[in-house]
C-alpha positions in Angstrom: -18.5 42.6 -7.7 -19.2 41.6 -11.3 -19.7 44.4 -13.9 -20.2 44.8 -17.6 -16.5 44.1 -18.0 -17.0 40.5 -16.8 -19.5 39.6 -19.5 -22.2 37.6 -17.7 -23.6 36.5 -21.0 -20.5 34.3 -21.7 -20.0 30.7 -20.5 -16.9 31.7 -18.7 -18.7 34.6 -16.9 -21.5 32.3 -15.9 -19.1 29.7 -14.6 -17.2 32.2 -12.5 -20.4 33.6 -11.1 -21.7 30.1 -10.1 -18.4 29.4 -8.4 -18.6 32.7 -6.5 -22.0 31.9 -5.0 -21.1 28.2 -4.2 -18.5 28.7 -1.5 -19.7 26.6 1.5 -17.6 28.8 3.9 -19.7 31.9 3.2 -23.3 33.0 3.6 -24.1 34.6 0.2 -26.5 37.2 -1.0 -26.7 37.2 -4.8 -27.7 40.9 -5.6 -28.7 41.3 -9.2 -28.8 44.8 -10.6 -29.2 43.9 -14.3 -29.3 46.7 -16.8 -32.9 48.0 -17.1 -32.5 50.3 -20.1 -34.8 48.2 -22.3 -37.5 48.1 -19.6 -37.5 51.9 -19.0 -40.7 53.7 -19.4 -38.9 56.1 -21.7 -38.8 53.3 -24.3 -42.6 53.6 -24.8 -41.8 57.1 -26.2 -38.6 56.2 -27.9 -40.2 53.3 -29.8 -42.1 55.9 -32.0 -38.8 57.4 -33.3 -38.6 54.8 -36.0 -37.0 51.5 -37.0 -33.4 52.3 -36.0 -34.4 53.1 -32.5 -36.7 50.1 -32.3 -33.7 47.9 -33.3 -31.7 49.4 -30.5 -34.5 48.7 -28.0 -34.7 45.1 -29.3 -31.0 44.7 -28.8 -31.4 45.8 -25.1 -34.1 43.1 -24.8 -31.8 40.4 -26.3 -29.0 41.3 -23.9 -31.4 41.3 -21.0 -32.8 37.8 -21.9 -29.2 36.4 -22.0 -28.3 38.0 -18.7 -31.4 37.0 -16.9 -31.2 33.4 -18.1 -27.8 33.2 -16.6 -28.8 35.0 -13.5 -31.5 32.4 -12.9 -28.8 29.7 -13.1 -26.6 31.5 -10.7 -29.5 32.1 -8.4 -30.3 28.4 -8.4 -26.7 27.6 -7.4 -26.8 30.3 -4.7 -30.0 28.9 -3.2 -28.7 25.4 -3.3 -25.8 26.7 -1.2 -28.2 28.2 1.3 -27.7 31.7 0.1 -30.3 34.5 -0.6 -31.3 36.3 -3.8 -32.2 39.9 -4.6 -33.1 41.8 -7.7 -33.1 45.6 -8.0 -34.9 47.7 -10.7 -37.0 50.8 -10.7 -40.6 50.0 -9.7 -41.9 51.1 -13.2 -39.4 48.9 -15.1 -41.3 46.7 -17.6 -39.0 43.8 -16.8 -40.9 43.1 -13.6 -43.9 42.0 -15.6 -42.1 39.7 -18.0 -43.4 36.1 -17.7 -39.9 34.7 -17.0 -39.3 37.2 -14.3 -42.7 36.7 -12.7 -42.1 32.9 -12.7 -38.7 33.4 -11.1 -40.2 35.7 -8.4 -42.9 33.2 -7.6 -40.6 30.1 -7.6 -38.2 31.8 -5.2 -40.8 33.5 -3.1 -39.3 36.9 -3.5 -41.0 39.8 -1.6 -41.0 43.3 -2.9 -39.3 46.0 -0.8 -40.1 49.4 -2.2 -38.4 52.7 -1.4 -37.7 56.1 -2.9 -34.3 57.2 -3.9 -34.6 60.7 -2.5 -34.8 59.2 1.0 -31.3 57.9 0.4 -29.8 61.1 -0.9 -30.4 60.8 -4.6 -30.2 64.3 -6.1 -30.0 66.0 -9.5 -26.8 67.7 -10.6 -28.3 70.9 -9.3 -28.7 69.3 -5.8 -32.5 68.8 -5.8 -33.9 65.5 -4.6 -35.0 63.0 -7.2 -37.9 60.7 -6.3 -36.7 57.6 -8.0 -39.1 54.8 -7.2 -36.9 51.8 -6.5 -37.7 48.2 -5.8 -35.7 45.3 -4.4 -37.3 41.8 -4.6 -35.7 39.4 -2.2 -36.1 36.4 0.0 -34.1 38.1 2.7 -36.5 39.8 5.1 -34.0 42.3 6.5 -34.6 44.5 3.4 -37.7 45.8 5.2 -35.3 48.3 6.7 -35.1 50.0 3.3 -38.8 50.7 3.0 -38.6 54.5 3.2 -41.2 56.4 1.3 -40.7 60.0 0.2 -41.5 62.8 2.7 -40.7 65.7 0.3 -43.3 68.0 -1.2 -43.8 67.3 -5.0 -42.5 70.7 -5.8 -39.1 69.9 -4.2 -38.2 67.2 -6.7 -36.2 67.4 -9.8 -37.3 65.4 -12.8 -35.3 62.3 -13.5 -34.4 63.2 -17.1 -31.4 64.2 -19.3 -28.0 63.9 -17.6 -29.7 63.0 -14.3 -31.2 59.8 -15.8 -27.8 58.2 -16.3 -26.5 59.5 -13.0 -29.5 57.9 -11.1 -28.5 54.5 -12.3 -25.9 54.3 -9.6 -26.5 54.0 -5.9 -25.8 56.7 -3.4 -23.4 56.0 -0.6 -26.3 56.0 1.8 -28.2 53.3 -0.2 -25.1 51.1 -0.7 -24.3 51.3 3.0 -27.9 50.5 3.9 -28.0 47.4 1.6 -24.8 46.1 3.2 -26.2 46.9 6.6 -29.3 44.8 5.9 -27.1 41.8 4.8 -24.8 42.3 7.8 -27.9 42.3 10.1 -29.1 39.0 8.5 -25.6 37.5 8.7 -25.0 38.3 12.3 -28.4 36.9 13.3 -28.1 33.6 11.4 -24.4 32.9 10.9 -22.8 29.9 12.5 -19.5 30.7 14.3 -16.7 31.3 11.8 -18.9 31.8 8.7 -18.8 35.3 7.2 -21.4 36.9 5.0 -20.4 37.7 1.4 -22.3 39.9 -1.0 -21.9 39.0 -4.7 
């Protein structure tokens, strides 16, 4: 797993990521969960707070562009090695509509798999379900197993705001397990003998 500590904007970070997805002994799923702060719908409100806040939002955009440019390069190496690609953001994230992202989705024929976080145990600090509308775009069809839409009444949900906003950025155990299960299902159905699946 590569995190913020690995600096995917650097040449060294890019090189190590490309190496990780290019192992011919493994089936690879490149799973991109790039920071979505700059694409949050809250930024439409925050923008009106003034120049200082706008500079912070622009800084988020700049980091995103560097990360996504490198992600595209890693994805190309992954696909060349016969691997699969996935991107995860909230469905309302503005990054989905960026021209570079749309071009990438079309070029790699990624399909949208939408689901609601509350169906995978996402809750507020008070224990109420949060209906976080998530999306994974991928060329791996087994992600259809995640397509669970909310069955709660609207009144049952907590608002994703305040301290719960940051907490909702992480995956619940149920969601993480389900993502790995989808990849395992794919790996077991298509893996030659002796080749193990690897999630990057």
